[in-house]
C-alpha positions in Angstrom: 213.0 -231.1 -125.6 210.7 -234.0 -125.3 210.8 -236.5 -128.9 214.8 -235.5 -129.6 217.7 -237.6 -130.1 221.1 -237.2 -129.0 223.3 -238.1 -131.7 227.0 -240.2 -130.5 229.9 -238.8 -132.9 232.0 -242.1 -133.0 235.9 -242.0 -132.6 238.0 -243.3 -136.0 241.2 -244.3 -135.5 242.5 -244.1 -139.1 242.9 -247.7 -140.1 242.6 -248.7 -143.6 239.6 -250.7 -144.5 239.4 -254.1 -145.0 237.9 -254.4 -147.4 237.5 -257.4 -150.7 234.6 -257.7 -152.6 234.2 -258.8 -156.1 233.6 -255.7 -158.9 230.9 -255.3 -160.8 231.9 -253.7 -163.5 235.6 -252.8 -165.2 238.1 -251.6 -162.5 241.0 -248.8 -161.8 243.2 -247.7 -159.4 243.7 -244.6 -157.1 246.0 -243.2 -154.7 244.8 -242.0 -151.8 248.2 -239.5 -150.2 248.6 -237.2 -147.6 251.9 -235.2 -146.8 253.2 -233.0 -143.7 255.6 -230.7 -145.2 258.4 -227.5 -143.5 257.1 -224.6 -144.7 254.6 -223.5 -148.1 256.6 -222.4 -150.7 256.7 -225.6 -153.0 260.8 -224.4 -154.2 261.5 -224.0 -150.3 259.4 -226.2 -148.4 260.7 -229.8 -147.4 258.7 -233.2 -147.3 259.1 -234.7 -143.8 256.2 -236.9 -144.1 254.3 -239.0 -147.2 251.8 -241.7 -147.0 250.4 -243.3 -150.3 247.1 -245.7 -149.9 246.8 -247.2 -153.8 243.1 -248.2 -153.7 241.4 -250.1 -156.7 237.7 -249.0 -157.4 234.7 -249.5 -159.7 235.3 -247.0 -162.5 231.5 -246.6 -163.3 230.7 -245.8 -159.2 233.3 -245.4 -157.4 232.3 -248.3 -155.3 236.0 -249.5 -152.9 237.2 -252.8 -154.2 240.5 -253.7 -152.2 243.5 -251.9 -150.8 245.7 -253.2 -153.3 249.4 -251.3 -151.7 249.6 -248.6 -148.5 253.6 -246.6 -147.5 254.7 -244.6 -145.6 258.1 -242.6 -144.7 259.6 -240.1 -142.9 261.9 -237.6 -144.1 264.8 -235.6 -142.7 265.1 -232.5 -143.8 268.8 -232.0 -142.6 268.4 -229.1 -140.7 270.3 -228.5 -137.3 267.2 -227.9 -135.0 264.4 -228.2 -138.2 261.7 -228.2 -135.9 259.9 -225.5 -133.7 257.7 -226.4 -130.7 254.7 -224.9 -132.6 255.4 -227.1 -135.8 255.9 -230.6 -133.0 252.5 -229.4 -131.6 251.0 -229.6 -134.7 252.2 -232.1 -136.2 253.3 -234.8 -133.6 257.3 -234.7 -135.5 260.4 -234.8 -133.8 263.9 -234.7 -134.9 264.4 -238.2 -133.9 261.3 -239.0 -135.6 262.9 -238.2 -139.1 266.7 -238.6 -138.2 268.6 -240.5 -141.3 265.1 -241.4 -142.8 264.6 -240.6 -146.6 261.8 -241.4 -148.8 261.7 -244.2 -151.1 261.1 -242.4 -154.6 261.6 -244.8 -157.2 258.8 -246.8 -155.0 256.6 -243.8 -154.6 256.7 -242.8 -158.3 255.6 -245.9 -158.8 253.0 -246.4 -157.0 251.8 -243.3 -158.1 252.6 -243.9 -161.8 249.9 -246.9 -161.3 247.3 -245.0 -160.6 245.0 -243.3 -163.0 244.0 -240.7 -160.2 245.9 -239.4 -157.4 243.5 -238.1 -155.0 244.3 -235.5 -151.8 242.4 -233.6 -149.7 244.4 -230.1 -150.5 245.6 -231.0 -153.8 246.3 -227.5 -154.4 248.9 -227.6 -151.7 250.0 -230.9 -151.8 250.4 -231.3 -155.9 253.2 -228.6 -155.9 255.2 -229.4 -153.3 255.8 -233.1 -154.7 256.2 -232.6 -157.7 259.3 -230.0 -157.1 260.6 -233.3 -155.9 259.2 -236.1 -158.4 259.1 -234.5 -161.7 257.6 -237.9 -162.6 254.4 -236.8 -161.1 253.8 -234.0 -163.6 251.5 -236.2 -165.7 249.3 -237.5 -162.8 245.9 -236.2 -162.7 245.3 -235.3 -159.2 241.6 -234.7 -157.5 240.8 -232.5 -154.6 238.4 -234.2 -151.9 238.3 -230.5 -150.9 237.9 -228.1 -153.7 236.0 -231.1 -156.0 233.4 -232.2 -154.3 229.8 -230.1 -153.6 229.9 -230.3 -149.9 227.9 -227.1 -150.1 225.2 -228.1 -152.0 225.0 -231.1 -149.4 224.4 -229.3 -146.8 227.3 -229.1 -145.5 228.0 -225.1 -143.9 232.1 -226.2 -143.7 234.2 -227.6 -146.3 237.3 -228.3 -143.4 238.0 -232.2 -142.7 236.7 -231.5 -139.1 233.6 -230.1 -139.8 232.9 -232.8 -142.7 233.7 -235.8 -140.8 231.5 -234.3 -137.5 228.7 -233.9 -140.5 229.0 -238.3 -140.8 228.8 -238.5 -137.0 232.3 -239.1 -136.4 235.9 -237.6 -135.8 240.0 -238.6 -135.6 242.6 -236.6 -134.1 245.5 -238.5 -135.7 248.4 -237.4 -136.7 250.3 -239.8 -139.2 249.5 -239.2 -142.7 248.5 -242.9 -143.4 245.8 -242.6 -140.9 245.0 -239.4 -142.9 244.8 -241.5 -145.8 242.7 -243.6 -143.5 240.6 -240.6 -142.5 240.0 -239.8 -146.3 239.1 -242.8 -147.5 236.7 -243.3 -144.7 235.1 -240.0 -145.7 234.9 -240.7 -149.3 233.2 -244.5 -149.0 230.6 -243.2 -146.9 227.5 -244.8 -148.4 224.4 -242.0 -147.1 224.8 -238.3 -146.9 223.2 -236.1 -144.6 220.2 -236.1 -146.5 219.7 -239.8 -146.3 220.6 -240.6 -150.2 223.0 -242.3 -151.4 226.9 -240.5 -150.8 228.4 -241.4 -154.2 231.5 -238.7 -152.8 234.4 -241.1 -154.1 232.2 -241.1 -157.7 231.8 -237.5 -158.0 235.4 -236.6 -157.3 237.1 -238.8 -160.1 234.6 -238.0 -162.1 235.4 -234.7 -162.2 238.9 -234.9 -161.4 239.7 -236.1 -165.4 237.4 -233.0 -166.6 239.5 -230.3 -168.7 240.3 -227.4 -167.3 238.0 -224.7 -169.0 238.9 -220.9 -168.8 235.7 -218.8 -169.1 235.3 -215.0 -169.4 232.1 -213.7 -168.8 230.9 -210.4 -170.6 228.6 -209.0 -168.1 226.9 -205.5 -168.0 227.6 -203.3 -164.9 224.7 -203.7 -162.7 225.2 -207.9 -162.5 228.6 -207.7 -161.9 228.0 -208.3 -158.2 226.9 -212.0 -159.4 230.5 -212.6 -160.9 231.5 -212.5 -157.5 229.2 -214.7 -156.2 230.6 -217.1 -158.7 234.1 -217.0 -158.1 234.8 -215.3 -161.2 238.2 -213.0 -161.1 238.6 -209.3 -162.4 241.2 -209.0 -164.5 242.4 -205.8 -164.6 244.7 -205.7 -168.2 242.1 -207.8 -170.0 239.6 -205.7 -168.5 237.1 -208.5 -168.1 235.9 -211.3 -165.5 237.7 -214.6 -165.7 237.0 -218.2 -163.8 238.9 -221.5 -165.2 236.8 -224.6 -164.3 235.6 -228.3 -165.2 232.8 -228.8 -167.1 230.5 -230.2 -164.9 231.0 -226.6 -162.3 230.1 -224.8 -165.4 227.1 -226.4 -166.6 225.7 -225.6 -162.7 227.3 -222.1 -162.6 225.2 -221.3 -166.2 222.0 -223.0 -164.1 222.8 -220.8 -161.1 223.5 -217.7 -163.7 220.0 -218.4 -165.4 218.1 -218.4 -162.2 219.4 -215.1 -161.6 218.6 -213.6 -164.4 221.7 -213.0 -165.9 221.5 -211.4 -169.6 225.7 -211.3 -170.3 227.7 -214.1 -172.0 230.2 -216.6 -171.0 232.8 -217.6 -173.4 235.4 -220.6 -173.5 238.8 -219.4 -174.1 240.9 -221.9 -173.7 241.2 -225.8 -172.7 243.9 -227.9 -170.7 244.0 -231.5 -170.0 243.1 -232.7 -166.7 246.9 -233.4 -165.9 247.2 -229.5 -165.8 244.8 -229.0 -162.6 246.6 -227.6 -159.0 249.9 -227.2 -160.4 
């Protein structure tokens, strides 16, 4: 069609940004992590690759100041024929790559302890598995880039990393965890959103990460129960009520959304948990 421009989607190799700039305000350390594991059950899963990148960012803006440190490890699951062909095809990890390798637990724990927030794309999957092997991270605050940024509200149809990168006109096929960290940092430090507005993804994520977890009970008339499904409340059959656990900013958004739909019920705060309990 006349006047249309072809979009160019560029390849990104996962390299860490070479940035060192003066901060305009107070800074904080943030650890960005990625992991590959054999299995998904936290009690039985075995970590086979792990990477962590320590970033210094401005506390009030989320602006990246510099990369402080980066580490990557393989870990031998110590099993005969540990990986299926499908696992190797997906991750690129072979038995030869991990043979005799292990994670430097003290170094990893020191890096995590030096960060105020630990960021992962899917923290709900990574944290329970990590915590089984490294119990000392129990008091860390984790942030989930997939679920704690309002991608839908920003016009994205999918929260998958594949689609988010393409929406920002780049892609990566890197399988190593350090390159995955580099790709996540690139996404979070994007300057302009799809709408052309300042993105501020890192800032949004870090602000939401430190919010307490609030358990909300919804008391609602029968004819408005459909609203609960739209706002991702679940039915507690034992207590016969709708429940959802969320942060304060999400609660504000849910209240506005329900009010706009004519909600006549009541939202009751039942309890609060500290941010350190999120994704356990």
